[in-house]
N, C-alpha and C positions, 0 to 999 in steps of 0.2 A: 303343200299343194304342188302337184307336178308343174314343172316349168317347161318352157318351149323346147329345150333339148330333150326332155323326157318324152314329150309327145312325138317328136320326130323319131326317137329310138323305137317307140311303140309301133309307129307306122312301118318302120323298116322291118320289125320283127313279125308283124302281121301280114305284110305284103306277100311273102312267099307262100303262106298257107291259105290266103284268101283270094288274092288277085288272080283272075282267070278260072277260078273254081266256081262250081254251082252249089247253091245252098240246097241240101237235101231235106233238111227239117229246121224249123226255127220255133223258139218259144220265148215269150216275154212275160214278165211278172207285172202286176199292177203297180204303177208308179206312185210314189208318195204325193207327187204333185204333177200337174200337166196331164195331157191326154194319154190314154192307154195306147200302146203300140199294137197294131194288128200284124204280128210277126208272120202270119200265114201269107201275107202279100210277098214275102221274100222267098218263099219256097219255089224252086225252079229257076230263080234268077241267078245270073252269073255276076260275080263281083268284078267290076271294071277297074276300080282304083281304090287305094287306101292312102290317104294323105293327111298330114297335120297342117293346121293353120293356126299359128299362135298356140293357145292352150286347148284348141279344139281338134277332135279327130273326126274325119269324114270317111265313111265307107260308101262308095257309089256303086249302084247296081245297074244292070242293063234293063232295057225294056221301056224306057220313058223318053220320048223325043224332046221333052222339056228340060233335059239335062240330067236325066237319070234319077232313080229313086235313091235317096241319100239317108243313111243312118248317121245322125249327128250326135256326138257325145261331148260333154265337158265333164272331166273327172272330179273337179272340185278338190276337197281335202282328202277324201277317202276312196275315190274311184280307182279302178284298175281294169286293164284288159289282159286276159290270159289266153293262151292257145295251148291245147293239149292234143297229142295223138289220141285217136278215138279209143275208148275203153281203158283209159288210164285215169288214175285218181286226180282230183282237183286239190289245189292247195288252199282254197277258200270254201266255206260252206255254201251249199246250193241255195240256201235262203237269201243270200246276198246277190244272187245272179239276177240282173235286170233284163238281160237278153242273152239267149244261147243260139249260136249259129253252128250248124253241123254240115260239114262237107264230106266228101268221100274219104278223106284222110284225117281230118282234124275237127275238134270241137273248140269253138272260140266263144269266150264269155266276157261280157262287160259286167263287172261287179260294182255295185254301190255308186253309180255316177251322180254327180250333182244335177246333170241335165242329160236326158236321152230322148230323142224324137226321131220319128220317121217322116221325112219331108221330101221335097224335090229340089233339084238344082235351082230351078227358077224361083221357088219360094225362099230358098236359103239366100240367094242373091238379093232378094227383097227384104230380108230380115234386117231391121234397123241396126240392131246391135252388131250382127255379124258383118254387115256391109261397112260399118264404121271402123272395123279393126285396122290398126296401123300396119305398116310393112312388117313382115315376119323376119326377125333378126336371124333366124336359122337358115334363111335362104341366101346363098352366096351373092345373088344379084342385088340384095338389099344394101344400100349404102347409108352411111351416117349423114351425108348431105341431104338425102331424101327425108330423113327423120327430123333433122334440125328445125325446119319450119313448123312442124307439128309440135315439137317441144316448146317452141317459142310462144305458142298459143296459151301456155300455162306459166307464163313468166311470174305470175303472182303466187304460184304454189311452191312449196318446198320441193327440192329436187327429189327427195326420197319418196314423195307422194306422186309426183308427175311421172316418173319413169315406170310406175306400176300401172299407169293408165294405158289399157290395151288399145285405145284408139290412137295413141301416139306411136307406140311400137309394140308389136305383139310378141309375147313370149317371156318377158322379164317377170320374175317372181321374187319372193323374199330373199332367197339365197343370192342370186346374181345382183339384186339391188344392193345388199349390204357389202358383198365382196367387191364389186366393181367400183362402188363409191369409195371404199377404203383404198383400193389401188390407185384411184384417180385423185386421192387426197381431197375429196369433196365432202363438206359437212352436209349430212342428210337433211338438215333443217334450213339450209341456205336457199333462199328463193331463186328460182331458175333465172329470173331477170337480172340477178346480180352476178351471174356467171358468164364469162365471155364465150364467144363462139368456138374459139380454139379449144378451150377446156371441155365444152360440151361435145364437140366432135371427137376429141380424144377419148372421152368417157364412153360414147356410143360405140366407137371402133373397138375399144378394149372389151366391152361387154360382148359384142358379137364374136370376137376372137375366142373368148372364154367359152361361150356357148357352143360354137362350132368344134372347139377342141374336145368338148365333152360328149359330142354326138355319138362316138363309137361305143359307149356303154361303160360299165363299171361304176365305181363310186364317183360322184361328182367332185371334181378337184379344181381348185383355183390356185393352190400353192404347190408348185412342182419341185419340192425339195426331196432330198434322199431320205430324210427322216422328219419326224414331227407331224403336226396336224396337216391335213390336206386342204383345210379352209383357213383363211386369215382371221376372220372375226365371227362369222356366222356360227351360232350355237356355243360361243365361247364367253358368255357373260361372266364377269368377275375374274377371268383368266388374264395373264399378262399378254400385252400386245407383242407380237413376234418381231416387230420393228423397233419400237421404242421402250418396251417394258412396262408401259402404262397399263391401266385397267380397262378391259373391254366393257362397254356399257350396252344395255338393252333398254329400249323404250318403244312403246306402241305408237304407231304413227298413222294419221289419216282417220277417216270416218269408220273404216273397217278394222281399225286397231291392228294393223299389220306389224309384225316384229321387225325392228330395225336394230342391227348391231353396228357399233362403230367405236373408234378410238378417238376420244376428244383431243388427244395430243397430236395425232397424225392427221386429223380432219378438223382443224380449228375453223371457226367461222370468220375466216379471212380470205383474201384473194387466193384462189386455188392455182396450182400449177398443173400442167398437162402430164408431168412425169409421175409415175408411181414407183413404189419400192420394188 
């Protein structure tokens, strides 16, 4: 599933080809679930903004005093946004296109999203799930101090589940969960309430730094070595730990069975330290 840094990169890639441009034509397919989108409402509208909020992408159009007509997408596991110069071939089949926006210079397509809806700014602000999103870690103004009280509301939950809760902090996914918990030497199954404030603040600060460092594009990297893997534990089940040589483990965690990778030797269920390898 795309994580917060991915959505911000997508927004930065789409902004030059959409923001300030007028939609000349638009077409939407029938969704598997939810209401069908009347793409014709977007024709003739100018795109005012393209922004990421956590794992959500918002394309705001002109013409609505209630906050603008907003195309709201959540990519889920398989979704993607592509932009092509007009009359150039697509890298995905047309049958996967949920909505197609055409400007004077580009064709922009949202393929296979988990959620896609046409709403307004006012309705989106009133959406219970969206309104409850926690601070976005990809925004430089977000601080660990602002997130800590939200994390403390889940003191009874394992840290590996709590940090995936988007109402606590928006943007953390499986990769950053596993990587930053490893670097912070935190056992993913340790209850939040057993971890002191200093260690939690260090973990949140570390996670934000990693996400911001990956904002520029390229392969997501948390291990900045001249050679070897670019990730410490994620996707490395059964391989040796790059710090202690022990075996990397994988276990499903939480109600949704999210993948958690960790090194039991480096992340023992004991009092954590704020320093990482």
